Each structure stands twice: as C-alpha cells, then as structure tokens.
C-alpha positions as CSV (number, residue, x, y, z in Angstrom):
1,M,-99.8,7.4,113.2
2,P,-101.9,10.3,114.6
3,K,-104.8,9.4,116.7
4,L,-107.4,11.1,114.5
5,I,-106.2,9.2,111.4
6,R,-106.3,6.0,113.3
7,L,-109.8,6.8,114.5
8,Y,-110.9,7.5,111.0
9,I,-109.4,4.3,109.5
10,V,-110.9,2.1,112.3
11,N,-114.4,3.6,111.9
12,V,-114.3,3.5,108.1
13,A,-113.3,-0.2,108.4
14,I,-116.2,-0.8,110.7
15,G,-118.5,1.0,108.3
16,F,-117.3,-1.2,105.3
17,G,-117.8,-4.3,107.5
18,L,-121.4,-3.2,108.1
19,S,-121.8,-2.6,104.4
20,V,-120.7,-6.1,103.6
21,A,-123.2,-7.5,106.1
22,F,-125.9,-5.2,104.8
23,V,-125.4,-6.2,101.1
24,T,-125.1,-9.9,102.1
25,G,-128.5,-9.5,103.9
26,L,-130.0,-7.9,100.9
27,V,-128.9,-10.7,98.6
28,W,-129.8,-13.4,101.0
29,L,-133.3,-12.1,101.7
30,D,-133.7,-11.5,97.9
31,V,-134.9,-7.9,98.3
32,A,-136.2,-6.6,95.0
33,G,-135.0,-9.7,93.3
34,L,-131.3,-8.8,93.9
35,Q,-130.3,-12.5,94.5
36,H,-131.3,-13.5,91.0
37,L,-129.8,-10.4,89.4
38,I,-126.4,-10.8,91.2
39,L,-126.0,-14.6,91.3
40,Q,-127.3,-15.5,87.8
41,S,-125.6,-12.7,85.8
42,S,-122.1,-12.9,84.6
43,M,-121.5,-9.3,85.7
44,G,-123.3,-9.7,89.0
45,W,-120.1,-9.4,91.0
46,V,-119.7,-5.8,89.7
47,A,-123.1,-4.9,91.0
48,A,-122.4,-6.5,94.4
49,L,-119.0,-4.6,94.5
50,M,-120.7,-1.3,93.6
51,M,-123.3,-1.8,96.3
52,V,-120.7,-2.7,98.9
53,M,-118.6,0.4,98.0
54,V,-121.4,2.9,97.9
55,N,-122.9,1.6,101.2
56,G,-119.4,1.4,102.7
57,V,-118.9,5.1,102.0
58,V,-122.2,6.0,103.6
59,F,-121.9,3.6,106.6
60,G,-118.2,4.6,107.1
61,G,-119.1,8.3,107.2
62,V,-121.9,7.8,109.6
63,Q,-119.7,5.6,111.8
64,F,-117.0,8.2,111.9
65,A,-119.4,11.0,112.6
66,I,-120.9,9.1,115.5
67,A,-117.4,8.5,116.9
68,V,-116.4,12.2,116.6
69,M,-119.7,13.3,118.3
70,R,-119.2,10.9,121.2
71,M,-115.8,12.5,121.9
72,A,-117.5,15.7,123.2
73,E,-116.8,16.6,126.8
74,A,-119.7,16.6,129.3
75,P,-120.9,20.2,130.0
76,D,-120.1,21.8,133.3
77,T,-123.5,23.3,133.8
78,P,-126.4,21.4,135.3
79,P,-128.8,19.9,132.9
80,G,-131.6,22.4,133.8
81,G,-129.5,25.4,132.9
82,T,-128.4,28.3,135.0
83,R,-131.6,30.4,134.7
84,E,-133.0,32.1,137.7
85,R,-136.4,30.8,138.7
86,R,-138.9,33.6,138.3
87,V,-141.9,33.9,140.5
88,P,-145.0,35.5,138.9
89,V,-146.0,38.8,140.6
90,P,-149.7,39.8,140.4
91,V,-150.3,43.2,139.1
92,R,-153.5,45.0,139.8
93,V,-155.0,47.0,137.0
94,E,-158.1,49.2,137.3
95,A,-160.5,49.1,134.3
96,R,-161.7,52.4,133.0
97,A,-164.8,52.8,130.9
98,R,-164.1,53.7,127.3
99,A,-165.5,56.8,125.8
100,Q,-168.6,56.1,123.8
101,L,-168.1,56.5,120.1
102,P,-171.0,57.6,117.9
103,R,-172.4,54.7,116.0
104,A,-173.0,54.7,112.3
105,P,-176.6,54.7,111.3
106,Q,-177.9,51.3,110.4
107,R,-179.6,50.7,107.0
108,N,-183.0,49.0,106.9
109,I,-183.1,46.6,104.1
C-alpha cells in the first residue's frame, strides 16, 4: 500500500477515535440534554451514529492536515532571514524660508 494512503487511513482512524471519545463525553456530561435525547429515545442510536460520523469527518480531516503539514522539511535559511542589516545614515537638509503668499482679507462679523 502506498505510504500516502496508509498515512491517510491511519490519521482518519485516529480522527474517528477522537470523534467517538468526543461524542461519548458529550453524552456523559449531558451537554444540551443530549444524554436524555439519545438514551431515552428509540431512535437515539441514529443520532449518536450521525454525531460520530459528522465529527469523525471533521476530526479525521484535521488530523490528516496536521500530519501532512508536519511533513514539511526544515528551511535552510536562518530564522532571521537573509536580509542585510541596514544602518541609518543621517542626511543634513537646510531649511529655506517659503515665499510669503498674500493673505485673503478677513471679514469682520
């Protein structure tokens, strides 16, 4: 079996395991009354199965994405980058007086 497919299957299985633990915790802690809704209803197992499947897809996808991102190779460049350090150079500027513009006449109110 190719390595990438094996990686995918293993990480999706881990995600579904986390999903089962998550849904079990939700039911056990009775979040939003789920314990009563699932354990007292005749179709509660369908709701529990749906929650495990939906959360399994999400957790499996996240688990696989984390595994793929961790496969990246370390960069060869130093962590600070390869920029040259620049030293500020003082520049001397002489100020010149601006030409006086005629002012508009002021109104007395």
